N, C-alpha and C positions, 0 to 999 in steps of 0.2 A: 898591201894585201892583208897583212895581219889585222890592221885596224878595221878593215871591212868585215872580217870574220868574227870579231869580238862580240858584236850584237847578237849574232846567231847563237853563240854559246850562252849568253846571258838569258835569252828567251827560251832556251830548250831545257830548262831545269826540270828534272824528273824526281820522283820519289826515290830517295836513297835507300838501298836495301842491304841487309846483313845476312848472316847465317845463324843456324842454331849453334854451331861450334863457336862463333864469335859472340854469342849472346852474353855470356858471363863476363868476358873481358871488356866488351865494348858497350855494354848497356848503359852504364853510368847512372843507374837508378832512375831510368825513364820508363814509362809504360811501354808495353810491347804490342805491336800490331802484327799478327801472323796472317798472311794471305795465302790460302791454298787455291790453286788453279790447275787446269790441265791444258795441254796444247790443242786438244780437239774442241774445247769449249768456246764457242763463238761469243757467248755472253761475257766470258772472262776477258776476251780481247777487246770487246766494245767498252766494257767497264774500265779496263786499264787505260785505254785511249782517253776516255772522258775524264777520268780522275787526274791523269797527268797533264791535261790541258788547263786545269783550274789552278792558276798560279797561287792563289790564296790557300787552297787546300794543300798543295805541295809544300809550301812554306810551313804551314801549320804542322804537318806530319813530320817534315825533316827537322824542325826545331824542337819538337816535343816527344817524339816516339822513336823507338828502335823498331825497324820494320824487317820482317822476314818474309820474302816472297818465295813460295815453295811449289814446284811442279809436283803434284801429288802422285802421278802415275808413272813418272819416268825417273825420278830421283832415287838412286839405288844405294847411296852411301849410308852407313850406319850412323845413327844420331843418338847422342846422349842428352837427355833433357829431364830436368827435375829428378835426378838420380835414377833414371830408367833408361834402358837401351832400346832403341827402335830400329827395325830393319825393313827392307823392302819385301813385300809378299808377292811373288810372281803368281800369275793365274793365266796360263796359256800364253798368248801373245801380248798380254798386258799385265797389269798388277796394280798394287797400291801400297803406299808406304804406311807402316804401322802407326806412325805418329799422327797421320790424318785420321785414322780410325779411332785412336785414343782421344783426340781432341774434338772429334765430330760428335754431334748428338745422334746422328744416324749412323750406327755402327756397321750396317750392312752395305749401304751405298751413300757415301757423302754427297752433299749437294754442292756444286761449284758455281760461281766462286764462293769461297767460305772465308770469312774474316773472324779471327779470334782476337779479343783484346784482353790483355793481362795488365795488372797493375805492376808497379816497380818491384814487388815481391813475388811476381809471377802467379798471382791468383787471378782466376777468371773474373772479369768485370763486365764483359759484353760478348755477344755472339751474333753474327749476321750471316745468313745463307742467301745466296742468289744476288742478283744485280743490286748494287748500291750506288746511287747517284751522288755526284759531288756535293750538292746542297745538303742532302740528307746526311752524308758522311760528315761534313763540316759541322752541322748542327749537333750530331751525336758526340763527336770528338771534343768540341768546345764544352759541351755539357759535362763530359767526363773530366775535363781539365779544370772545370770551374770558371770558364771564361764567359 
């Protein structure tokens, strides 16, 4: 039975994600991909499905980047990032996390999905709003890595 299940685990590789709190200890001087999404965003769900289906892309990301996948409107924990503290800002029945507003170009209403790419020293090197297909993402990430 075990041998029959092993292939399932091998083919179900997904993008490995970390957290802001684990960034400093786990990063290992790799560039950082920050993915902001929301539960209600259909485009976010479609994008995530397609990105995780591309084995080459998943390997490229897992081998070369520290990834943070962050639910922008439901995550309520306080976050310390680049010597600043960020909190959740409630707004009626919803809200948004301050870190999303701080890193987004659109400070009033961020566009989801939102990808922020930082170098190993946590400086901004790229920014992408909206749907990002696997081929376009692979091309951009390889370019940034010099591959």
